[in-house]
Backbone as CSV, one residue per row, in Angstrom:
resi,resn,N_x,N_y,N_z,CA_x,CA_y,CA_z,C_x,C_y,C_z
1,MET,12.937,8.655,23.637,13.961,7.984,22.804,13.276,7.127,21.802
2,LEU,13.985,7.362,20.504,13.418,6.405,19.353,14.103,5.092,19.204
3,LYS,13.289,4.231,18.859,13.987,2.781,18.660,13.624,2.463,17.134
4,PHE,14.336,1.701,16.952,14.282,0.923,15.550,14.406,-0.634,15.554
5,ILE,13.479,-1.302,14.904,13.821,-2.740,14.614,13.622,-3.024,13.161
6,ARG,14.386,-4.153,12.970,14.280,-4.731,11.246,13.617,-6.182,11.454
7,PHE,13.020,-6.355,10.752,12.213,-7.775,10.485,12.003,-8.389,9.150
8,ASN,12.113,-9.550,8.894,11.717,-9.984,7.518,10.476,-10.270,7.469
9,SER,9.957,-10.156,6.252,8.598,-10.413,5.772,8.797,-11.004,4.427
10,LEU,7.388,-11.330,3.783,7.485,-12.011,2.171,8.022,-11.026,1.075
11,ILE,7.934,-9.970,1.415,8.445,-8.812,0.456,9.893,-8.243,0.938
12,GLY,10.605,-8.826,1.772,12.096,-8.405,2.327,11.929,-7.828,3.644
13,GLU,12.977,-7.026,3.898,13.394,-6.697,5.111,12.480,-5.264,5.510
14,ILE,11.947,-5.308,6.529,10.888,-4.072,6.900,11.664,-3.457,8.093
15,GLY,11.520,-2.045,8.140,11.704,-1.540,9.428,10.636,-0.689,10.205
16,VAL,10.846,-0.789,11.184,9.823,0.074,12.093,10.450,0.863,13.234
17,VAL,10.139,2.223,13.268,10.685,3.239,14.202,9.428,3.706,15.046
18,TRP,9.794,3.762,16.458,8.751,4.212,17.186,9.262,4.828,18.505
19,ASP,8.610,5.682,19.192,8.960,6.421,20.223,8.843,5.695,21.578
20,GLU,9.822,5.190,22.156,9.631,4.358,23.484,8.892,5.169,24.529
21,LYS,8.964,6.435,24.594,8.436,7.107,25.688,6.980,7.233,25.503
22,SER,6.437,7.677,24.392,4.990,7.810,23.882,4.488,6.564,23.394
23,LYS,5.251,5.605,23.095,4.792,4.419,22.416,3.944,4.563,21.267
24,LEU,4.505,5.577,20.469,3.703,6.096,19.124,4.745,5.387,18.045
25,LEU,3.945,4.943,16.883,4.878,4.614,15.922,5.095,5.858,15.011
26,LYS,6.347,5.891,14.541,6.926,7.013,13.786,6.968,6.909,12.425
27,GLN,7.383,5.434,12.049,7.572,5.334,10.461,7.775,3.909,10.353
28,VAL,7.189,3.198,9.049,7.333,1.927,8.486,8.126,2.072,7.432
29,ILE,9.363,1.350,7.459,10.137,1.458,6.197,9.980,0.200,5.424
30,LEU,9.693,0.461,4.176,9.524,-0.897,3.100,10.886,-0.942,2.452
31,PRO,11.216,-2.421,2.099,12.484,-2.561,1.389,12.531,-2.063,0.058
32,GLU,13.758,-1.697,-0.393,14.233,-1.366,-1.736,13.795,-2.731,-2.613
33,ARG,12.956,-2.703,-3.619,12.755,-3.683,-4.419,14.088,-4.331,-4.852
34,SER,15.062,-3.466,-5.392,16.024,-4.059,-6.081,16.926,-5.118,-5.039
35,THR,16.833,-4.681,-3.881,17.763,-5.681,-2.796,16.825,-6.349,-1.844
36,ASN,15.742,-6.262,-1.613,14.816,-6.842,-0.899,15.276,-6.275,0.537
37,ARG,16.044,-5.142,0.990,16.564,-4.852,2.089,15.842,-3.508,2.140
38,GLN,15.513,-3.042,3.441,15.325,-1.631,3.549,16.694,-0.726,3.422
39,ASN,16.063,0.361,2.825,17.007,1.518,2.468,17.236,2.228,3.835
40,PRO,18.588,2.490,4.289,19.007,2.929,5.502,18.872,4.459,5.368
41,SER,18.952,4.980,4.126,18.799,6.329,3.793,17.295,6.879,4.106
42,LEU,16.262,6.090,4.141,14.852,6.326,4.628,14.536,6.620,6.112
43,ILE,15.794,6.083,6.888,15.514,6.527,8.271,15.893,7.861,8.402
44,ALA,15.057,8.693,8.543,15.287,9.966,8.704,15.430,10.752,10.246
45,PHE,15.769,9.659,11.166,15.761,9.888,12.581,17.437,9.750,13.064
46,HIS,17.658,10.787,13.820,19.010,10.759,14.494,18.798,10.037,15.731
47,GLY,20.018,9.553,16.205,20.000,8.965,17.490,19.050,7.853,17.715
48,VAL,18.798,7.227,16.633,17.725,5.904,16.703,18.657,4.708,17.394
49,ILE,17.883,4.055,18.308,18.650,2.834,18.828,18.077,1.877,18.340
50,GLU,18.822,0.875,17.650,18.403,-0.387,17.132,18.010,-1.571,18.262
51,GLU,16.770,-1.829,18.088,16.238,-3.031,19.387,16.070,-4.221,18.420
52,THR,16.368,-5.196,19.302,16.285,-6.360,18.986,15.163,-7.247,19.738
53,SER,14.741,-6.772,20.735,13.565,-7.400,21.352,12.506,-6.300,21.726
54,PRO,11.668,-6.252,20.780,10.614,-5.158,20.775,9.643,-5.292,21.955
55,ASN,8.942,-4.309,22.587,7.897,-4.624,23.330,6.653,-5.215,22.710
56,LYS,5.661,-5.603,23.322,4.675,-6.436,22.956,3.785,-5.693,21.739
57,GLU,3.691,-4.371,22.144,2.775,-3.253,21.169,3.594,-3.354,19.832
58,ILE,4.913,-3.272,19.762,5.586,-3.064,18.531,5.812,-4.711,17.785
59,PHE,5.836,-5.639,18.843,5.799,-6.879,18.213,4.542,-7.203,17.677
60,ARG,3.386,-6.636,18.093,1.954,-6.862,17.325,2.090,-6.317,16.237
61,VAL,2.553,-4.872,16.153,2.585,-4.009,14.844,3.450,-4.910,13.814
62,MET,4.432,-5.619,14.261,5.194,-6.168,13.325,4.408,-7.636,12.655
63,SER,3.760,-8.230,13.470,3.096,-9.242,13.264,1.991,-8.883,12.230
64,ASP,1.309,-7.943,12.834,0.175,-7.458,11.757,0.647,-6.931,10.230
65,ILE,1.905,-6.235,10.225,2.374,-5.900,9.048,2.459,-7.044,8.183
66,LYS,3.180,-8.128,8.870,3.263,-9.413,8.079,2.080,-10.028,7.519
67,ASP,0.921,-9.855,8.365,-0.255,-10.471,8.043,-0.936,-9.589,6.881
68,VAL,-0.882,-8.327,6.949,-1.221,-7.427,5.754,-0.458,-7.952,4.406
69,ILE,0.682,-8.089,4.243,1.608,-8.720,3.350,0.866,-9.866,2.767
70,LEU,0.471,-10.820,3.904,-0.054,-12.316,3.444,-1.393,-12.089,2.913
71,GLY,-2.118,-10.980,2.809,-3.301,-10.607,2.549,-4.267,-10.963,3.369
72,LYS,-4.100,-11.087,4.869,-4.944,-11.183,5.857,-5.588,-9.640,6.189
73,GLU,-6.842,-9.792,6.622,-7.438,-8.348,7.031,-6.871,-8.181,8.493
74,VAL,-6.500,-6.590,8.518,-5.817,-6.447,9.795,-6.383,-5.043,9.968
75,THR,-6.791,-4.742,11.118,-7.264,-3.229,11.392,-6.154,-2.751,12.420
76,PHE,-5.674,-1.629,12.145,-4.731,-0.995,13.024,-5.297,0.188,13.740
77,ASP,-5.002,0.701,14.865,-5.437,1.811,15.770,-4.437,3.224,15.222
78,ILE,-5.227,3.866,14.461,-4.252,5.062,13.794,-4.029,5.763,15.236
79,ASN,-4.621,5.756,16.190,-4.252,6.613,17.626,-2.912,6.376,17.873
80,ARG,-2.219,5.233,17.550,-0.921,4.549,17.860,0.056,5.237,16.956
81,LEU,-0.060,6.077,16.033,0.481,6.715,15.085,1.040,8.061,15.213
82,ASP,2.189,8.612,15.116,2.579,9.866,15.421,2.422,10.676,14.179
83,PHE,1.467,11.466,14.268,1.072,12.356,13.293,1.462,13.880,13.584
84,SER,2.312,14.032,14.524,2.494,15.411,15.020,3.465,16.254,14.242
85,ASP,4.394,15.745,13.223,4.845,16.517,12.351,4.149,16.837,11.003
86,MET,2.875,16.285,10.781,2.334,16.436,9.561,1.205,17.600,9.623
87,THR,0.940,17.931,8.388,0.046,19.257,8.196,-1.617,18.534,8.460
88,GLU,-2.382,19.432,8.771,-3.798,19.130,8.750,-4.358,18.360,7.569
89,PHE,-3.940,18.877,6.390,-4.107,17.959,5.220,-3.586,16.791,5.143
90,GLN,-2.416,16.400,5.545,-2.062,15.295,5.509,-2.569,14.147,6.282
91,ARG,-2.828,14.599,7.658,-3.663,14.119,8.489,-4.981,13.525,8.314
92,LYS,-5.838,14.443,7.199,-7.121,14.113,6.904,-6.955,13.117,5.986
93,VAL,-5.904,13.029,4.934,-5.712,12.331,3.879,-5.500,10.881,4.490
94,LEU,-4.587,10.835,5.498,-4.244,9.487,5.989,-5.265,9.132,6.925
95,THR,-5.932,9.694,7.625,-6.989,9.322,8.309,-8.232,8.541,7.579
96,LYS,-8.504,9.476,6.201,-9.614,8.845,5.650,-8.934,7.808,4.952
97,GLN,-7.781,7.617,4.472,-7.316,6.444,3.765,-7.374,5.255,4.760
98,SER,-7.320,5.316,6.005,-7.323,4.294,6.856,-8.635,3.513,6.945
99,GLU,-9.621,4.324,6.400,-10.999,3.932,6.485,-11.548,3.088,5.240
100,ILE,-10.632,3.076,4.227,-10.894,2.182,3.059,-10.870,0.598,3.314
101,PRO,-12.184,0.033,3.189,-12.091,-1.230,3.519,-11.316,-2.333,3.023
102,TYR,-10.973,-3.309,3.623,-10.017,-4.523,3.001,-10.850,-5.108,1.847
103,GLY,-10.108,-5.217,0.995,-10.656,-5.806,-0.306,-11.328,-4.866,-1.478
104,LYS,-11.083,-3.601,-1.116,-11.522,-2.583,-1.805,-10.527,-1.652,-2.123
105,VAL,-10.787,-0.887,-3.531,-9.749,0.093,-3.861,-10.490,1.222,-4.495
106,ILE,-9.916,2.428,-4.112,-10.598,3.552,-4.371,-9.572,4.675,-5.050
107,THR,-9.938,5.536,-5.719,-9.092,6.441,-6.520,-8.538,7.513,-5.743
108,TYR,-7.556,8.304,-6.193,-7.090,9.497,-5.641,-8.030,10.429,-5.828
109,LYS,-8.816,10.667,-6.756,-9.911,11.682,-7.047,-11.111,11.514,-5.941
110,LYS,-11.548,10.346,-5.756,-12.521,10.021,-4.728,-12.091,10.146,-3.390
111,LEU,-10.821,9.748,-3.230,-10.307,10.200,-1.665,-10.241,11.799,-1.590
112,ALA,-9.993,12.406,-2.427,-9.902,13.814,-2.460,-11.321,14.418,-2.133
113,GLN,-12.414,13.656,-2.924,-13.577,14.292,-2.687,-14.082,13.806,-1.181
114,MET,-13.738,12.753,-0.827,-14.182,12.533,0.520,-13.517,13.212,1.611
115,ILE,-12.513,13.991,1.424,-12.053,14.867,2.454,-12.500,16.472,2.156
116,ASP,-13.364,16.659,1.256,-13.966,17.700,0.714,-12.934,18.715,-0.036
117,LYS,-12.072,18.172,-0.654,-11.046,18.643,-1.462,-11.088,18.189,-3.091
118,PRO,-12.349,18.342,-3.614,-12.369,17.606,-4.823,-11.241,18.000,-6.069
119,LYS,-10.709,19.050,-5.874,-9.750,19.279,-6.996,-8.305,18.799,-6.465
120,SER,-8.109,18.103,-5.420,-6.862,17.804,-5.006,-6.317,16.440,-5.032
121,ALA,-6.855,15.703,-6.070,-6.248,14.307,-6.493,-4.815,14.209,-6.246
122,ARG,-4.044,15.117,-6.901,-2.701,15.084,-7.064,-1.956,15.291,-5.707
123,PRO,-2.231,16.415,-5.104,-1.768,16.510,-3.594,-2.111,15.077,-2.714
124,VAL,-3.259,14.897,-2.799,-3.723,13.337,-2.091,-2.713,12.293,-2.641
125,ALA,-2.595,12.224,-3.941,-1.586,11.257,-4.163,-0.113,11.434,-3.821
126,ASN,0.313,12.778,-3.569,1.830,12.906,-3.059,1.728,12.555,-1.607
127,VAL,0.593,13.030,-0.820,0.737,12.527,0.508,0.876,10.940,0.603
128,LEU,-0.107,10.268,0.101,-0.040,8.970,0.036,1.720,8.154,-0.482
129,SER,1.961,9.026,-1.448,3.390,8.255,-2.134,4.308,8.597,-0.921
130,ASN,4.328,9.596,0.113,5.179,9.906,1.144,4.598,9.368,2.465
131,ASN,3.593,8.376,2.405,2.975,7.861,3.710,4.094,7.118,4.777
132,LEU,4.365,7.859,5.701,5.322,7.311,6.616,4.649,5.836,7.351
133,PHE,3.708,5.422,7.176,2.902,4.220,7.575,2.271,3.138,6.515
134,PRO,3.238,2.725,5.563,2.622,1.999,4.541,2.318,0.679,5.182
135,LEU,1.292,0.073,4.546,0.825,-1.073,5.149,-0.236,-0.994,6.358
136,VAL,0.338,0.055,7.250,-0.422,0.267,8.549,-1.864,1.156,8.059
137,ILE,-1.323,2.193,7.255,-2.289,2.925,6.712,-2.326,2.549,5.287
138,PRO,-3.483,1.701,4.847,-3.455,1.138,3.422,-3.411,1.900,2.308
139,CYS,-2.380,2.643,1.911,-2.138,3.452,0.678,-2.358,2.689,-0.493
140,HIS,-1.980,1.286,-0.368,-1.994,0.422,-1.394,-3.453,0.175,-2.093
141,ARG,-4.437,0.614,-1.302,-5.977,0.609,-1.787,-6.075,1.865,-2.602
142,THR,-5.487,2.729,-2.948,-5.625,3.791,-3.809,-4.946,3.962,-5.217
143,VAL,-5.627,4.088,-6.022,-5.207,4.103,-7.541,-5.469,5.174,-8.340
144,ARG,-5.015,5.452,-9.553,-5.392,6.385,-10.608,-6.751,6.330,-11.052
145,SER,-7.051,7.420,-11.500,-8.570,7.700,-12.045,-9.144,6.638,-13.076
146,ASP,-8.145,6.137,-13.793,-8.519,5.241,-14.792,-8.322,3.618,-14.237
147,TRP,-8.051,3.673,-12.756,-8.207,2.271,-12.109,-7.056,1.386,-12.468
148,THR,-6.098,2.194,-13.169,-4.644,1.313,-12.940,-3.993,1.301,-11.800
149,VAL,-3.204,0.541,-11.548,-2.491,0.422,-10.083,-1.529,1.560,-9.897
150,GLY,-0.431,2.098,-10.667,0.354,3.190,-10.243,1.427,2.849,-9.549
151,GLY,2.106,3.679,-8.987,3.224,3.616,-8.109,2.804,3.323,-6.601
152,TYR,3.712,3.038,-5.890,3.605,2.767,-4.331,4.904,2.948,-3.635
153,ALA,4.709,3.643,-2.337,5.564,3.970,-1.454,6.697,4.908,-2.064
154,GLY,6.458,5.680,-3.134,7.718,6.397,-3.568,8.156,5.492,-5.023
155,SER,7.764,4.423,-5.169,8.353,3.732,-6.273,7.542,3.785,-7.393
156,ASN,7.802,4.008,-8.609,6.985,3.944,-9.642,6.393,2.762,-10.333
157,ASP,7.180,1.858,-9.991,6.552,0.600,-10.871,5.484,-0.131,-10.273
158,GLY,5.038,0.169,-8.924,3.816,-0.455,-8.322,3.941,-2.014,-7.972
159,TYR,5.398,-2.439,-7.876,5.297,-3.858,-7.728,4.698,-4.632,-6.504
160,TYR,5.285,-3.598,-5.298,4.772,-4.071,-3.858,3.170,-3.946,-4.000
161,LYS,2.768,-2.793,-4.463,1.191,-2.466,-4.449,0.454,-3.527,-5.105
162,ARG,0.841,-3.825,-6.094,0.209,-5.014,-7.032,0.248,-6.337,-6.297
163,PHE,1.579,-6.544,-5.639,1.638,-7.757,-4.963,0.539,-7.865,-3.923
164,ILE,0.546,-6.901,-2.751,-0.286,-6.632,-1.746,-1.713,-6.636,-1.963
165,LEU,-2.170,-5.700,-3.138,-3.542,-6.166,-3.502,-3.869,-7.534,-4.150
166,GLU,-3.137,-7.908,-4.656,-3.372,-9.574,-5.292,-3.533,-10.356,-3.998
167,HIS,-2.620,-10.220,-3.029,-2.708,-11.127,-1.868,-3.872,-10.718,-1.012
168,GLU,-4.666,-9.619,-1.072,-5.717,-9.289,-0.440,-6.892,-9.779,-1.395
169,GLY,-6.641,-10.476,-2.615,-8.031,-11.083,-3.238,-8.370,-10.193,-4.364
170,ILE,-7.701,-8.939,-4.465,-8.165,-8.157,-5.443,-7.732,-8.636,-6.962
171,LYS,-8.578,-8.499,-7.822,-8.161,-8.967,-9.298,-7.706,-7.895,-10.243
172,ILE,-6.693,-8.057,-10.657,-6.138,-6.950,-11.725,-5.856,-7.396,-12.856
173,VAL,-6.449,-6.998,-13.918,-6.317,-7.503,-15.302,-5.753,-6.195,-16.098
174,ASP,-4.669,-6.643,-16.599,-3.720,-5.517,-17.630,-3.704,-4.215,-16.693
175,ASP,-3.284,-4.452,-15.541,-2.982,-3.457,-14.606,-4.009,-2.542,-14.133
176,VAL,-5.334,-3.006,-14.410,-6.609,-2.479,-14.032,-7.453,-3.209,-13.009
177,ILE,-7.904,-2.523,-12.058,-8.568,-2.995,-10.932,-9.936,-3.431,-11.547
178,SER,-10.307,-4.748,-11.186,-11.448,-5.302,-11.753,-12.590,-4.662,-10.795
179,LYS,-13.716,-4.326,-11.829,-14.932,-3.552,-11.183,-15.513,-3.987,-9.845
180,GLU,-15.557,-5.170,-9.612,-16.075,-5.505,-8.295,-15.368,-5.275,-7.085
181,TYR,-14.196,-4.631,-7.175,-13.395,-4.329,-6.191,-13.246,-2.779,-5.946
182,ARG,-13.898,-2.050,-6.791,-13.874,-0.627,-6.999,-14.737,0.022,-5.607
183,TYR,-14.273,0.678,-4.894,-14.876,1.405,-4.035,-15.498,2.523,-4.127
184,LEU,-16.978,3.006,-3.943,-17.651,4.029,-4.342,-17.334,4.592,-5.879
185,GLU,-17.395,3.759,-6.710,-17.087,4.091,-8.208,-18.286,4.978,-8.715
186,ASP,-19.482,4.526,-8.288,-20.714,5.157,-9.067,-20.770,6.550,-8.402
187,ASP,-20.319,7.047,-7.519,-20.538,8.412,-7.023,-19.805,9.441,-7.783
188,ASP,-19.018,9.331,-8.677,-18.363,10.310,-9.527,-19.318,11.511,-10.065
């Protein structure tokens, strides 16, 4: 049985969907920037029961998501995420993305190289733009090859991405990530 809960955060209302039986997280839904409320059309699950009192595991996920938004370092257990409907490529991208350290940023190109698909920067970017677990898998830590911020979670303006990166302490000047926060830059 799938369950869903909404909660308020610094960036607006966030939704979390999980499978009550397996205890796996199915999706994290960010708010629409225009309303600060989550977009109900993003919930691609039928028969989801809205919950008001989550179990302790989901309460912890909610708390950790709020901490990420506040700029705190949080480590999520990706074994608690439901990757069952994803391709092997999507799983590889998201798993490798989960390893990008707090306070560091990588490019889509470098992430593609890290999964042994050096010519797949664009497909990597597509996977991250459709990440079902934003904030849990820190796709906000991956940017364009010119180190500009780019979009986030399907949004082109990158407002939330910039907001979260800056709360992690990452310096962004003229939409470009400062050199000291670039992860594995010299390996190109």
